[in-house]
PABA-59763 format. One record per residue (C-alpha): x, y, z; residue in three letters; chain. Coordinates in nm, 2 decimals. Example, Ala and Ser with C-alpha at 12.3 -4.5 7.8 and 13.67 -1.06 7.14 Angstrom:
       X       Y       Z  type  mol
    1.23   -0.45    0.78   ALA    A
    1.37   -0.11    0.71   SER    A
//
This chain:
       X       Y       Z  type  mol
   -5.36   -2.68    2.06   MET    A
   -5.34   -2.71    1.68   ARG    A
   -5.64   -2.48    1.62   ARG    A
   -5.52   -2.22    1.87   MET    A
   -5.18   -2.22    1.69   GLY    A
   -5.35   -2.16    1.36   GLU    A
   -5.55   -1.87    1.49   ILE    A
   -5.25   -1.72    1.67   ALA    A
   -5.03   -1.75    1.35   ARG    A
   -5.30   -1.59    1.14   ALA    A
   -5.30   -1.29    1.38   ARG    A
   -4.92   -1.26    1.37   GLY    A
   -4.85   -1.38    1.72   LEU    A
   -4.50   -1.53    1.80   ALA    A
   -4.63   -1.81    2.03   GLY    A
   -4.77   -1.88    2.37   PHE    A
   -4.65   -1.86    2.73   THR    A
   -4.80   -2.04    3.03   THR    A
   -4.72   -2.15    3.38   ASP    A
   -4.79   -2.51    3.47   VAL    A
   -4.76   -2.68    3.82   SER    A
   -4.48   -2.94    3.82   GLN    A
   -4.75   -3.18    3.95   LYS    A
   -4.95   -3.15    3.63   GLN    A
   -4.76   -3.40    3.42   GLN    A
   -5.04   -3.46    3.17   PRO    A
   -5.05   -3.09    3.08   MET    A
   -4.67   -3.08    3.05   LEU    A
   -4.68   -3.37    2.81   MET    A
   -4.94   -3.20    2.59   ILE    A
   -4.72   -2.89    2.57   LEU    A
   -4.41   -3.08    2.49   TYR    A
   -4.57   -3.30    2.23   ARG    A
   -4.62   -3.05    1.95   ASN    A
   -4.43   -2.91    1.66   GLU    A
   -4.35   -2.58    1.83   LEU    A
   -4.02   -2.48    1.98   HIS    A
   -4.04   -2.52    2.36   VAL    A
   -3.84   -2.32    2.62   GLU    A
   -3.90   -2.39    2.99   SER    A
   -3.78   -2.31    3.34   GLY    A
   -3.88   -2.43    3.68   LEU    A
   -3.93   -2.19    3.97   GLY    A
   -4.16   -2.19    4.28   ASP    A
   -4.31   -2.53    4.20   GLY    A
   -4.42   -2.43    3.85   ALA    A
   -4.28   -2.45    3.50   TYR    A
   -4.28   -2.13    3.30   HIS    A
   -4.32   -2.25    2.94   ILE    A
   -4.28   -2.05    2.62   THR    A
   -4.40   -2.21    2.29   LEU    A
   -4.28   -2.03    1.97   ARG    A
   -4.36   -2.07    1.61   PHE    A
   -4.27   -1.89    1.28   ALA    A
   -4.51   -1.63    1.15   PRO    A
   -4.71   -1.71    0.83   PRO    A
   -4.53   -1.62    0.51   PRO    A
   -4.53   -1.24    0.45   GLY    A
   -4.62   -1.14    0.81   LYS    A
   -4.40   -1.04    1.10   ARG    A
   -4.46   -1.19    1.44   ALA    A
   -4.59   -0.95    1.71   ARG    A
   -4.40   -0.96    2.04   THR    A
   -4.48   -0.78    2.36   ARG    A
   -4.20   -0.67    2.59   PRO    A
   -4.19   -0.85    2.93   ARG    A
   -4.30   -0.63    3.22   SER    A
   -4.07   -0.79    3.47   GLY    A
   -4.38   -0.86    3.69   LYS    A
   -4.52   -1.21    3.76   ARG    A
//
């Protein structure tokens, strides 16, 4: 997770999003045990999780608009 975060920050990304089954407690714990800001919501038996971090100094974070589809 740490290395992926370093690469993402260097490329100007704002964070990660993922969907995790509520039955996958070990993965949920990995996602919650980090230094990133975590937002989550439960629907249809899965958590939609957004992990956000600040961009590196001097760079703006890239964001993509949500398509509304899932």
